[in-house]
C-alpha atoms as a printed R data frame, in Angstrom:
    type eleno elety resid chain resno       x       y       z
1   ATOM     1    CA   MET     A     1  11.399 -13.074  14.422
2   ATOM     2    CA   ILE     A     2   9.445 -10.973  11.926
3   ATOM     3    CA   LEU     A     3  10.917 -10.724   8.415
4   ATOM     4    CA   VAL     A     4  10.024  -7.732   6.233
5   ATOM     5    CA   VAL     A     5  10.419  -8.441   2.504
6   ATOM     6    CA   GLY     A     6  10.894  -5.189   0.606
7   ATOM     7    CA   ALA     A     7  12.370  -3.477   3.652
8   ATOM     8    CA   LYS     A     8  13.859  -0.552   1.718
9   ATOM     9    CA   GLY     A     9  10.541   0.733   0.354
10  ATOM    10    CA   MET     A    10   8.310   3.368   1.956
11  ATOM    11    CA   LEU     A    11   6.198   0.914   3.920
12  ATOM    12    CA   GLY     A    12   9.065  -1.477   4.581
13  ATOM    13    CA   ARG     A    13  11.131   1.229   6.257
14  ATOM    14    CA   ASP     A    14   8.302   2.208   8.565
15  ATOM    15    CA   LEU     A    15   7.538  -1.415   9.405
16  ATOM    16    CA   MET     A    16  11.168  -1.911  10.420
17  ATOM    17    CA   ARG     A    17  10.705   0.926  12.932
18  ATOM    18    CA   VAL     A    18   7.202   0.074  14.142
19  ATOM    19    CA   LEU     A    19   7.033  -3.720  14.416
20  ATOM    20    CA   PRO     A    20   7.847  -5.071  17.891
21  ATOM    21    CA   GLY     A    21  10.602  -7.459  18.917
22  ATOM    22    CA   ASP     A    22  13.183  -9.008  16.615
23  ATOM    23    CA   VAL     A    23  12.589  -7.563  13.144
24  ATOM    24    CA   ARG     A    24  14.798  -8.180  10.124
25  ATOM    25    CA   GLY     A    25  14.550  -6.832   6.616
26  ATOM    26    CA   VAL     A    26  15.535  -8.066   3.176
27  ATOM    27    CA   ASP     A    27  15.204  -6.444  -0.213
28  ATOM    28    CA   ILE     A    28  15.980  -7.246  -3.834
29  ATOM    29    CA   GLU     A    29  19.712  -7.612  -3.095
30  ATOM    30    CA   GLU     A    30  18.981 -10.557  -0.782
31  ATOM    31    CA   ILE     A    31  15.749 -12.051  -2.146
32  ATOM    32    CA   ASP     A    32  14.005 -12.281  -5.513
33  ATOM    33    CA   ILE     A    33  10.447 -13.356  -4.810
34  ATOM    34    CA   THR     A    34   9.934 -14.309  -8.467
35  ATOM    35    CA   THR     A    35  12.486 -17.100  -8.015
36  ATOM    36    CA   PRO     A    36  11.378 -20.036  -5.813
37  ATOM    37    CA   GLU     A    37  14.977 -20.992  -5.015
38  ATOM    38    CA   SER     A    38  15.762 -17.504  -3.731
39  ATOM    39    CA   VAL     A    39  12.677 -17.472  -1.529
40  ATOM    40    CA   ARG     A    40  13.413 -20.921  -0.103
41  ATOM    41    CA   ARG     A    41  17.029 -20.052   0.627
42  ATOM    42    CA   VAL     A    42  16.195 -16.892   2.585
43  ATOM    43    CA   ILE     A    43  13.122 -18.150   4.449
44  ATOM    44    CA   LEU     A    44  14.572 -21.543   5.365
45  ATOM    45    CA   THR     A    45  17.794 -19.917   6.569
46  ATOM    46    CA   LEU     A    46  16.133 -17.267   8.760
47  ATOM    47    CA   LYS     A    47  13.047 -19.293   9.785
48  ATOM    48    CA   PRO     A    48  10.880 -16.290  10.757
49  ATOM    49    CA   ARG     A    49   7.574 -16.726  12.589
50  ATOM    50    CA   VAL     A    50   6.039 -13.935  10.471
51  ATOM    51    CA   VAL     A    51   6.828 -12.754   6.933
52  ATOM    52    CA   VAL     A    52   5.439  -9.368   5.863
53  ATOM    53    CA   ASN     A    53   5.598  -8.959   2.097
54  ATOM    54    CA   CYS     A    54   5.960  -5.365   0.913
55  ATOM    55    CA   ALA     A    55   7.725  -6.280  -2.340
56  ATOM    56    CA   ALA     A    56   5.617  -5.184  -5.305
57  ATOM    57    CA   TYR     A    57   5.652  -3.725  -8.795
58  ATOM    58    CA   THR     A    58   3.579  -0.601  -8.141
59  ATOM    59    CA   ASP     A    59   3.857   1.332 -11.425
60  ATOM    60    CA   VAL     A    60   0.158   1.119 -12.282
61  ATOM    61    CA   ASP     A    61   0.563   2.393 -15.842
62  ATOM    62    CA   GLY     A    62   3.788   0.459 -16.363
63  ATOM    63    CA   CYS     A    63   1.971  -2.751 -15.481
64  ATOM    64    CA   GLU     A    64  -0.240  -2.313 -18.550
65  ATOM    65    CA   THR     A    65   2.747  -2.835 -20.860
66  ATOM    66    CA   ASN     A    66   4.666  -5.172 -18.547
67  ATOM    67    CA   ALA     A    67   1.900  -7.585 -17.590
68  ATOM    68    CA   ASP     A    68   4.186 -10.609 -17.301
69  ATOM    69    CA   LEU     A    69   6.449  -8.804 -14.855
70  ATOM    70    CA   ALA     A    70   3.455  -7.541 -12.855
71  ATOM    71    CA   MET     A    71   2.010 -11.038 -12.550
72  ATOM    72    CA   ALA     A    72   5.411 -12.503 -11.665
73  ATOM    73    CA   VAL     A    73   6.119 -10.012  -8.870
74  ATOM    74    CA   ASN     A    74   2.667  -9.149  -7.530
75  ATOM    75    CA   GLY     A    75   1.082 -12.542  -8.093
76  ATOM    76    CA   GLU     A    76   3.274 -15.591  -8.530
77  ATOM    77    CA   GLY     A    77   5.984 -14.246  -6.228
78  ATOM    78    CA   VAL     A    78   3.475 -14.215  -3.385
79  ATOM    79    CA   GLY     A    79   2.776 -17.855  -4.127
80  ATOM    80    CA   HIS     A    80   6.443 -18.697  -3.601
81  ATOM    81    CA   LEU     A    81   6.317 -16.961  -0.217
82  ATOM    82    CA   ALA     A    82   3.073 -18.739   0.664
83  ATOM    83    CA   ALA     A    83   4.529 -22.162  -0.112
84  ATOM    84    CA   VAL     A    84   7.626 -21.753   2.060
85  ATOM    85    CA   THR     A    85   5.902 -19.985   4.961
86  ATOM    86    CA   ARG     A    86   3.295 -22.748   4.981
87  ATOM    87    CA   GLU     A    87   6.087 -25.329   5.050
88  ATOM    88    CA   ILE     A    88   7.675 -23.834   8.179
89  ATOM    89    CA   GLY     A    89   4.417 -22.828   9.890
90  ATOM    90    CA   ALA     A    90   4.924 -19.070   9.585
91  ATOM    91    CA   LEU     A    91   2.295 -16.359   9.161
92  ATOM    92    CA   LEU     A    92   2.333 -14.626   5.759
93  ATOM    93    CA   VAL     A    93   1.189 -11.003   5.721
94  ATOM    94    CA   GLN     A    94   0.445  -9.778   2.200
95  ATOM    95    CA   VAL     A    95  -0.087  -6.062   1.498
96  ATOM    96    CA   SER     A    96  -2.762  -5.518  -1.151
97  ATOM    97    CA   THR     A    97  -4.695  -2.653  -2.692
98  ATOM    98    CA   ASP     A    98  -8.032  -0.952  -3.316
99  ATOM    99    CA   TYR     A    99  -7.400  -1.574  -7.034
100 ATOM   100    CA   VAL     A   100  -8.854  -5.082  -6.670
101 ATOM   101    CA   PHE     A   101 -12.235  -3.277  -6.728
102 ATOM   102    CA   ASP     A   102 -13.881  -1.592  -9.720
103 ATOM   103    CA   GLY     A   103 -15.009   1.509  -7.827
104 ATOM   104    CA   THR     A   104 -18.677   1.276  -8.812
105 ATOM   105    CA   LYS     A   105 -20.190   0.495  -5.391
106 ATOM   106    CA   GLY     A   106 -20.670   4.140  -4.424
107 ATOM   107    CA   SER     A   107 -19.731   3.610  -0.760
108 ATOM   108    CA   PRO     A   108 -16.604   2.346   1.036
109 ATOM   109    CA   PHE     A   109 -15.708  -1.226   0.135
110 ATOM   110    CA   GLN     A   110 -15.826  -3.904   2.809
111 ATOM   111    CA   GLU     A   111 -13.524  -6.907   2.951
112 ATOM   112    CA   ASP     A   112 -16.100  -9.351   1.580
113 ATOM   113    CA   ASP     A   113 -17.364  -7.169  -1.275
114 ATOM   114    CA   PRO     A   114 -16.974  -8.687  -4.764
115 ATOM   115    CA   VAL     A   115 -13.636  -7.933  -6.416
116 ATOM   116    CA   ASN     A   116 -13.397  -6.800 -10.028
117 ATOM   117    CA   PRO     A   117 -10.037  -5.195 -10.881
118 ATOM   118    CA   LEU     A   118  -9.973  -2.873 -13.880
119 ATOM   119    CA   SER     A   119  -6.230  -2.844 -14.586
120 ATOM   120    CA   VAL     A   120  -3.323  -5.254 -14.979
121 ATOM   121    CA   TYR     A   121  -1.968  -3.929 -11.687
122 ATOM   122    CA   GLY     A   122  -5.258  -4.681  -9.944
123 ATOM   123    CA   ARG     A   123  -5.434  -8.158 -11.462
124 ATOM   124    CA   SER     A   124  -1.851  -8.899 -10.453
125 ATOM   125    CA   LYS     A   125  -2.495  -7.834  -6.857
126 ATOM   126    CA   LEU     A   126  -5.675  -9.923  -6.773
127 ATOM   127    CA   LEU     A   127  -3.613 -12.896  -7.935
128 ATOM   128    CA   GLY     A   128  -1.271 -12.128  -5.037
129 ATOM   129    CA   GLU     A   129  -4.201 -12.333  -2.614
130 ATOM   130    CA   GLU     A   130  -5.262 -15.664  -4.088
131 ATOM   131    CA   GLN     A   131  -1.714 -16.983  -3.867
132 ATOM   132    CA   ALA     A   132  -1.324 -15.801  -0.252
133 ATOM   133    CA   ARG     A   133  -4.320 -17.915   0.715
134 ATOM   134    CA   TRP     A   134  -2.383 -21.074  -0.194
135 ATOM   135    CA   ASN     A   135  -0.930 -20.619   3.278
136 ATOM   136    CA   PRO     A   136  -3.894 -21.081   5.640
137 ATOM   137    CA   ASP     A   137  -1.996 -18.928   8.159
138 ATOM   138    CA   HIS     A   138  -2.295 -15.672   6.213
139 ATOM   139    CA   LEU     A   139  -3.221 -12.040   6.697
140 ATOM   140    CA   ILE     A   140  -4.124  -9.836   3.718
141 ATOM   141    CA   VAL     A   141  -4.127  -6.080   4.346
142 ATOM   142    CA   ARG     A   142  -5.627  -3.890   1.621
143 ATOM   143    CA   THR     A   143  -4.721  -0.223   1.643
144 ATOM   144    CA   GLN     A   144  -4.625   2.730  -0.746
145 ATOM   145    CA   TRP     A   145  -3.053   6.029  -1.823
146 ATOM   146    CA   LEU     A   146   0.163   5.493   0.133
147 ATOM   147    CA   TYR     A   147   2.754   8.151   0.873
148 ATOM   148    CA   GLY     A   148   5.776   8.185   3.169
149 ATOM   149    CA   LEU     A   149   9.415   9.116   3.493
150 ATOM   150    CA   GLY     A   150  11.927   7.546   1.159
151 ATOM   151    CA   GLY     A   151   9.791   6.769  -1.866
152 ATOM   152    CA   LYS     A   152   7.950   8.095  -4.905
153 ATOM   153    CA   ASN     A   153   4.430   9.190  -3.992
154 ATOM   154    CA   PHE     A   154   1.772  11.804  -4.704
155 ATOM   155    CA   VAL     A   155   2.755  14.117  -1.849
156 ATOM   156    CA   GLU     A   156   6.382  14.258  -2.946
157 ATOM   157    CA   THR     A   157   5.352  14.733  -6.569
158 ATOM   158    CA   MET     A   158   3.126  17.687  -5.667
159 ATOM   159    CA   LEU     A   159   5.846  19.320  -3.563
160 ATOM   160    CA   ARG     A   160   8.390  18.855  -6.349
161 ATOM   161    CA   LEU     A   161   6.036  20.331  -8.941
162 ATOM   162    CA   SER     A   162   5.457  23.351  -6.682
163 ATOM   163    CA   THR     A   163   9.103  24.293  -7.262
164 ATOM   164    CA   GLU     A   164   8.709  24.051 -11.040
165 ATOM   165    CA   ARG     A   165   5.367  25.693 -11.789
166 ATOM   166    CA   SER     A   166   2.626  27.881 -10.308
167 ATOM   167    CA   GLU     A   167  -0.394  25.988 -11.647
168 ATOM   168    CA   ILE     A   168  -1.308  22.305 -11.881
169 ATOM   169    CA   ALA     A   169  -4.290  20.200 -12.962
170 ATOM   170    CA   VAL     A   170  -5.346  17.250 -10.766
171 ATOM   171    CA   VAL     A   171  -8.164  14.747 -11.251
172 ATOM   172    CA   ASP     A   172 -11.266  15.447  -9.198
173 ATOM   173    CA   ASP     A   173 -13.388  12.370 -10.008
174 ATOM   174    CA   GLN     A   174 -11.352   9.678  -8.232
175 ATOM   175    CA   PHE     A   175 -12.093   9.299  -4.512
176 ATOM   176    CA   GLY     A   176 -10.238   7.428  -1.787
177 ATOM   177    CA   SER     A   177  -8.344   7.803   1.471
178 ATOM   178    CA   PRO     A   178  -4.732   9.041   1.442
179 ATOM   179    CA   THR     A   179  -2.764   6.818   3.817
180 ATOM   180    CA   TRP     A   180   0.515   7.522   5.613
181 ATOM   181    CA   THR     A   181   2.803   4.494   5.654
182 ATOM   182    CA   VAL     A   182   3.524   4.977   9.369
183 ATOM   183    CA   ASP     A   183  -0.176   4.572  10.151
184 ATOM   184    CA   LEU     A   184  -0.425   1.533   7.880
185 ATOM   185    CA   ALA     A   185   2.614   0.022   9.629
186 ATOM   186    CA   LEU     A   186   0.884   0.570  12.984
187 ATOM   187    CA   ALA     A   187  -2.242  -1.179  11.679
188 ATOM   188    CA   ILE     A   188  -0.235  -4.164  10.421
189 ATOM   189    CA   SER     A   189   1.580  -4.371  13.752
190 ATOM   190    CA   GLU     A   190  -1.711  -4.357  15.676
191 ATOM   191    CA   LEU     A   191  -3.203  -7.020  13.404
192 ATOM   192    CA   ILE     A   192  -0.194  -9.273  14.004
193 ATOM   193    CA   GLU     A   193  -0.161  -8.641  17.755
194 ATOM   194    CA   ASN     A   194  -3.890  -9.437  17.990
195 ATOM   195    CA   ASN     A   195  -3.448 -12.717  16.066
196 ATOM   196    CA   CYS     A   196  -5.809 -11.575  13.325
197 ATOM   197    CA   ARG     A   197  -6.162 -13.680  10.191
198 ATOM   198    CA   GLY     A   198  -7.935 -13.289   6.878
199 ATOM   199    CA   THR     A   199  -8.522 -10.027   5.009
200 ATOM   200    CA   TYR     A   200  -8.563  -6.516   6.488
201 ATOM   201    CA   HIS     A   201  -8.719  -2.962   5.181
202 ATOM   202    CA   ALA     A   202  -6.411  -0.303   6.628
203 ATOM   203    CA   ALA     A   203  -6.415   3.341   5.539
204 ATOM   204    CA   ASN     A   204  -6.515   6.737   7.182
205 ATOM   205    CA   ARG     A   205 -10.025   7.966   7.982
206 ATOM   206    CA   GLY     A   206 -11.934  10.276   5.679
207 ATOM   207    CA   ILE     A   207 -12.416  10.435   1.926
208 ATOM   208    CA   CYS     A   208 -11.274  12.964  -0.648
209 ATOM   209    CA   SER     A   209 -10.442  13.320  -4.330
210 ATOM   210    CA   TRP     A   210  -6.908  13.623  -5.642
211 ATOM   211    CA   PHE     A   211  -7.787  17.283  -6.352
212 ATOM   212    CA   GLU     A   212  -8.785  17.850  -2.729
213 ATOM   213    CA   PHE     A   213  -5.709  15.982  -1.547
214 ATOM   214    CA   ALA     A   214  -3.445  18.176  -3.680
215 ATOM   215    CA   ARG     A   215  -5.018  21.372  -2.342
216 ATOM   216    CA   ALA     A   216  -4.567  20.103   1.215
217 ATOM   217    CA   ILE     A   217  -0.905  19.292   0.582
218 ATOM   218    CA   PHE     A   218  -0.171  22.827  -0.602
219 ATOM   219    CA   ALA     A   219  -2.220  24.378   2.199
220 ATOM   220    CA   GLU     A   220  -0.511  22.328   4.927
221 ATOM   221    CA   ALA     A   221   2.915  23.005   3.390
222 ATOM   222    CA   GLY     A   222   2.228  26.751   3.096
223 ATOM   223    CA   VAL     A   223   2.830  26.689  -0.654
224 ATOM   224    CA   GLU     A   224   1.086  28.997  -3.116
225 ATOM   225    CA   MET     A   225  -0.223  26.905  -6.008
226 ATOM   226    CA   THR     A   226  -3.228  27.134  -8.297
227 ATOM   227    CA   VAL     A   227  -4.862  23.715  -8.562
228 ATOM   228    CA   ARG     A   228  -7.328  23.154 -11.397
229 ATOM   229    CA   PRO     A   229  -9.704  20.171 -11.475
230 ATOM   230    CA   GLN     A   230  -9.729  17.770 -14.398
231 ATOM   231    CA   THR     A   231 -11.423  14.463 -15.142
232 ATOM   232    CA   THR     A   232  -9.776  11.064 -15.351
233 ATOM   233    CA   ALA     A   233 -10.711  10.990 -19.037
234 ATOM   234    CA   GLN     A   234  -8.919  14.300 -19.595
235 ATOM   235    CA   LEU     A   235  -5.792  12.955 -17.885
236 ATOM   236    CA   GLY     A   236  -5.708  10.003 -20.283
237 ATOM   237    CA   ARG     A   237  -3.547   7.533 -18.360
238 ATOM   238    CA   PRO     A   238  -2.969   4.040 -19.836
239 ATOM   239    CA   ALA     A   239  -4.395   2.095 -16.870
240 ATOM   240    CA   PRO     A   240  -8.055   2.456 -15.853
241 ATOM   241    CA   ARG     A   241  -8.592   3.454 -12.222
242 ATOM   242    CA   PRO     A   242 -11.527   2.817  -9.878
243 ATOM   243    CA   LEU     A   243 -13.333   6.129  -9.426
244 ATOM   244    CA   TYR     A   244 -14.527   5.491  -5.869
245 ATOM   245    CA   SER     A   245 -12.361   2.996  -4.016
246 ATOM   246    CA   ALA     A   246 -12.520   4.127  -0.388
247 ATOM   247    CA   LEU     A   247 -12.091   1.261   2.070
248 ATOM   248    CA   CYS     A   248 -14.242   0.561   5.116
249 ATOM   249    CA   CYS     A   249 -11.899  -0.105   8.053
250 ATOM   250    CA   ASP     A   250 -14.487  -0.976  10.707
251 ATOM   251    CA   LYS     A   251 -13.255  -4.577  10.903
252 ATOM   252    CA   LEU     A   252  -9.739  -3.372  11.773
253 ATOM   253    CA   THR     A   253 -11.093  -1.245  14.622
254 ATOM   254    CA   ARG     A   254 -13.437  -3.967  15.855
255 ATOM   255    CA   ASP     A   255 -10.735  -6.641  16.031
256 ATOM   256    CA   THR     A   256  -7.774  -4.543  17.236
257 ATOM   257    CA   GLY     A   257  -9.265  -1.445  18.863
258 ATOM   258    CA   LEU     A   258  -7.196   0.714  16.502
259 ATOM   259    CA   ALA     A   259  -8.897   3.570  14.658
260 ATOM   260    CA   LEU     A   260  -6.438   5.259  12.319
261 ATOM   261    CA   GLU     A   261  -6.313   9.061  12.380
262 ATOM   262    CA   GLY     A   262  -7.936  11.232   9.730
263 ATOM   263    CA   TRP     A   263  -6.057  11.674   6.469
264 ATOM   264    CA   ARG     A   264  -5.681  15.437   6.947
265 ATOM   265    CA   GLU     A   265  -4.149  14.995  10.423
266 ATOM   266    CA   ALA     A   266  -1.806  12.302   9.109
267 ATOM   267    CA   LEU     A   267  -0.729  14.567   6.254
268 ATOM   268    CA   ALA     A   268   0.090  17.412   8.665
269 ATOM   269    CA   THR     A   269   2.195  15.081  10.807
270 ATOM   270    CA   TYR     A   270   3.978  13.699   7.766
271 ATOM   271    CA   LEU     A   271   4.890  17.163   6.524
272 ATOM   272    CA   GLU     A   272   6.201  18.043   9.985
273 ATOM   273    CA   LYS     A   273   8.347  14.877  10.032
274 ATOM   274    CA   ARG     A   274   9.572  15.845   6.586
275 ATOM   275    CA   ARG     A   275  10.673  19.242   7.831
276 ATOM   276    CA   GLU     A   276  12.401  17.647  10.824
277 ATOM   277    CA   ALA     A   277  14.285  15.414   8.385
278 ATOM   278    CA   GLY     A   278  15.447  18.484   6.469
279 ATOM   279    CA   LEU     A   279  13.449  17.650   3.343
280 ATOM   280    CA   SER     A   280  11.688  20.980   2.886
């Protein structure tokens, strides 16, 4: 049985649909990963062969003022999962982020590139990676710029703002790969099915700025919106961001045969699924 922790989030919901075989999900109502006793109770009762951890504190700016909470959820909580999964001989799959990198490389980051997180969020997720490795049977999947149904994300924010205003400013000096949670779920499923271990990157193909991503969202959705470029410095957010954090996913393709679709194609499919769900 595969257990998805954080099953009610964007990625968790898609994993529940995509993962093969017997899949169960738990969320904060059933498990608190910051509490060792809660983790032991759930894992020892269900005895899964695989645990996929999607539980995370993902408010990047909020982490700057709530560092203890970020470290407890994104870091130490993973350690509790690692300890119990190691005890029962289960694989631990930990979802991580491009924010473990500083964005100064100038080309897509590979799995073995040096890490150097700039923010509390990035440091907390790096701690989570380190904690996951306490279970030798682990799989760390770094991804970035996630969007999907049923959660707060950039695509939904842009579509909401299009109903409130006719002009918006979006940063044009941060570059990465927008990633649909369905495609990430497929990548995680393939990694598990192919018995992969260690660290992998998984993101939709292609690279763009948030500015370019915003313009694509409005174009694909058929929405008239003026999008102005601005710099990260002009935006003035509390948490520093890596300016170029695209991820090289060649290892994923080499070891599973899966090459994720381009980000623009994924976005078009997502918007179509959204319309089918009556959300536009």
